VEXNU-540136 format. One record per residue (C-alpha): x, y, z. Coordinates in steps of 0.001 Angstrom, whole numbers, plus 524288, in hexadecimal, padded with zeros to 5 digits. Each point is the difference from the previous one (the first is absolute). Layout:
// VEXNU-540136
XYZ...
***
This chain:
// VEXNU-540136
D78F8E923AF8B357F7F17F5237F9B27F3698074A803068059780C8F7FA3D804467F9227F3747F2B87F9927FE967F96680D228021D808528064D7F5707FCF87F5247F6547F1758014F802538012980E997FE1F8073A7FDE57F3237F57B7F6C57FB1A7F562809CA803648073E80B0C7F9358022E7F7DF7F3C77F1AD7FC297FFE57FB9B80E1880170809268041F7F52F7FAA17F56A7F7107F1F8804478025B8034E80E237FD5E807077FCDF7F3497F6127F6347FAE37F436805987F89C7F3287FD5D806C57F4C37FECF7F66A7F20D802868040B7F9647F7B57F5AE801727F5377F62B7F81C7FD907F3BA7F375807D67FEE27F5057F75B7FAEE7F6ED804247F50E7F308805E8803C07F58D7F6B9804E67F185801987FCB07FA1880B5A8078580C5D808478004E7F8F480AD47F88F7F2D97FEF7806CF7FC8780B36809127FD5F7FD0C80E427F8318085B8097F8066B7F9B180BD580D9B805B57FE0B8061680D818004E800948075D7F3358099D809567F9F67FC2180D397FA977FEC1803817F19D801A580E567FC75802958085D7F40E80B32809AE8005D802FB80B2D7F6C580DF5804867FDC0805CC80A557F738808AB7FA5B7F56A80ABC8090F7FB74802F87F5B07F5C37F28F801167F9AA7FC0C80D91804A77F2F97FC16806057FA517FA2980C4D7FF9A7F1337FF2E7F89D7F5C8807E3804147F375806B17F9437F628808DD805C87FCC480D437FDBC7F47A808F780400801B480E21800487F38E808437F6DD7FC9B80B43804428074280C258075680A417F82780636809B78094A806D280CDD7FD91808A87FCC180B82807E17F5D87F896806CB7FF317F2E27FC267F6EC7F4F68067F7FA8F7F3D97F94D8026A7F2F67FC1F7F7707F4857FD2C807017F3307F67F7F74B7F8917FE4E802B37F1727F5067FCF67F65A7FFA67FB517F1F57FF0A806DB7F2E67F12B800BA7FFE17FE678040B80E258023F80B5480922801D08020F80E947F3407F8A680275803067F3BE7F81E805427F81D80B717F42C803AE8082B7F6727FCB17F52A805E57F3027FC24809977FB9780A497FA058029180D6180D468037C805DD7F9B18059380C347F8EB7F3248027080C1B7F7BC7FD718083F8085E808FE7F5A1800E880AA57FF3A7F1288006880EC37FEB08006F800F3809BE80B317F5827F888807598082A7F3AD7FE4780C32806F380502807427FE237F3328036580DE87FC1C8096580A5C804827F7AF80C648015E801B2808607F3E77F96D80AAD7F8327FC347FCB77F20A7FF5A80AB67F5C97F8FA7FD5E7F32B8030480B097F6837FC24802DD7F20880BCD7FB687F8527FC2D807B47F3E18070580CDB802937F93B809A97F70F7F63980B07801AB7F4727F7BD7FBAF803AA7F341806A07F2D97F9517FE5F7FFBF7F23B7FA657F7608041F7F499801217FFB87F14A80B777F8A37FA3A807CD7FBC980BF080A937FB267F6B58024780D667F9D880DF0804D57FFB07FE0080B4A8096D7F9AF7F71A80A1080ABC7F5DC7FED280A3080AB0801BC7F89D804C080BF6802A17F2F8806B480E8A8029A7FE777FE7E80E188048F7F9D97FAD980C7F80D817FC61804E68030880E79801FD7F2A0802A9805BE801AA7F4B88098580DA9803798047F7FF0880ECC7FFF77F1CA80299803697F8457F4A6805AA80A1D7FA0E80923803A980D3E805EA7F178802EC801EB7FDA37F30A806E280BDD801DE808AA7FB9C80DB5803A57F1DA7FC86802EA801107F261805E1808687FB1D80B1C8088D7F7307F7C280E2E7FC207FEF180792806C87F53780AE67F6317FDB8800B77F5F37F50E7FF3C7F4838095E7F22380411803787FB41802AC7F22D7FA707F5F77F6757FA47800977F25B7F7C87F5F17F8C37F5B87FFA37F5787F8347F8327F629802457FF417F15E8041480DBF7FB8F801D18034480E5C808517F3D780186808F1804E97F54E8005880D5E806708034E7F9DD80D1280B677F85C7FA7A804AF80BA67F8137FEE380A0380AE38036E7F72880B6380C057F9A47FA13803C380CE47F9AC7FFC98070180D17805E47F6BC809ED8031980BC88086D7F139801E8801517FA657F23280074804B27F39B806A17F3CA7F7E37FD2C7FB5E7FE287F1F67F5037F7D17FA467FAD67FDFF7F2437F3597F8787FDCE7FE047FBBF7F1BC808E780AF07FB807FCAE805AC7F2AA808B7802F17F4238036580D45805AB809897F8808089E80DDC8039D7FC4C809837F59A7FB6A8068E7F88C80B2780D1A806197FCE07F9FE80D79801907F8927FC4380C3F80BD37FA63806D180C66805707F9C0807A47FD7080C7E7FBEC7F2BE8058F809668010C80B657F9F680CE48044C7F2457FAA47FE84803727F407807F6805798088080ADE7F503809F4800647F37F7F8807FD677F8977FA8B80B897F6657F8FF7F7107FD737FF0E7F1737F3337F8FA7FD197FBA27FC3A7F2487F33C7F8C87FDB27F7627FC897F47B7F5557F6D37FB7B805117F43B7F8947F6368023B7F4F48029C80EA47FEF880501803D77F2868086E80A5880692807917F61E8081380B8E801D67F6D7802EA80D1080698800E07F9B880D65807867F4127FB5A80AA5807867F8F5802368080E80C43800387F3BB80857809A67F9347F6EC8092F80B9C8007E7FF29800D980EC9803507F1918011C80B76801C17F6C68052E80BA6807AC7FD447F9D980D4C7F68180A5F804E87F6E77FA1780A677F196801447FCCF7F3087F8F8800D07FAA97FB447F3007F2287FB628026A7F82B7F9FF7F4F97F2407FB52802E47F4C27FAA77F7E27F8CF80B8F7FA387FEFF80AA17F5E88019E80ECB7FF857F5EF8035B80A4D7FD4E8038F80E0E7FFFE7F1EE8049380EAA800047FDDB8022680E118045C7F88E7FE7280CB9808237F4288037080C32807C97FC827FC2280A90809AC7FC6C7F5AD80A2680D847F9CE7FF2C8083880C327FE047F9CE807CE80B0A802CF7F55980A0680E7A800707FCE28017080EB6800F0807C08072D80A5C804487F39C806FA80C7E7F8037FFEF7FF8C7F7857F3D6807AE7F3927FD678050B7FFCF7F1E08027D7F162801007F1387FDF57FF717FE05807C27F3748023C7F4E07F6687F5D87F78B806B77F44F8084C7FC227FEE07FC057F1CB802D67F1AB803457F5147FFAC80A007F593807257F84F802D67FD027F1BB804657F1E08005E7F44E7FBF97F7BB8027380A6F7F5C8806F27FB9B7F3A4
***
């Protein structure tokens, strides 16, 4: 009888322990450190992803449009991948990240270090108009309006094309959007405005096209429930930091978890490359919101 009672107690302890493990979130990572020197230097001794140009028909614009894709090292059509849509700035096009940011090099190095979840990256032209070249007056009204029109092109034309032609997941949990400057504003506008489409949103040095915080997040409770990660970064000496800070302040006030990362720097690729370096490592993995507030303390403690 004593042996039976002891056996039952041990069994109860084991069951309680198993239940605790199942109900307790298990996080795969802590704080992601800023990029170290050499993070954007190409290496011939590691595997490389593939850069390609795709052409898709845009019903929104009425023409064929181009985008750049990056498929990870070891890409296989026998498995599914999540997707990151990576957007450019007001003076760029689908090639701006490649020309100034070396995303393929940054990502290749991160894959070699075992720090990334395999994903496809799509770099589109965020200026949704028939002549979408970054020529002439890039601040003209029609070109500015074309950045807003891109939301329809993205949701109704580009994403369906990618999901038809690549072996990717089609749910929001496996779809991310991020961008620099004008593209950062687009990412916040489109990502937070379509939480049924995106669970991962990042804005690097977001420009004045960024909607007011109240428009971005009209329902904080819904945003808190649906977002996997909201990442906002900027250079401390960037004149456009006001756009990021007002969003951050509102998110703090409404208790919406997010990373607000301010680092020494201006409105340039030094900041944007580090944004991609940090953001990409957090994507499509379990994330611990309790670590979010530690980013700006760690990396901007010397900034007044």
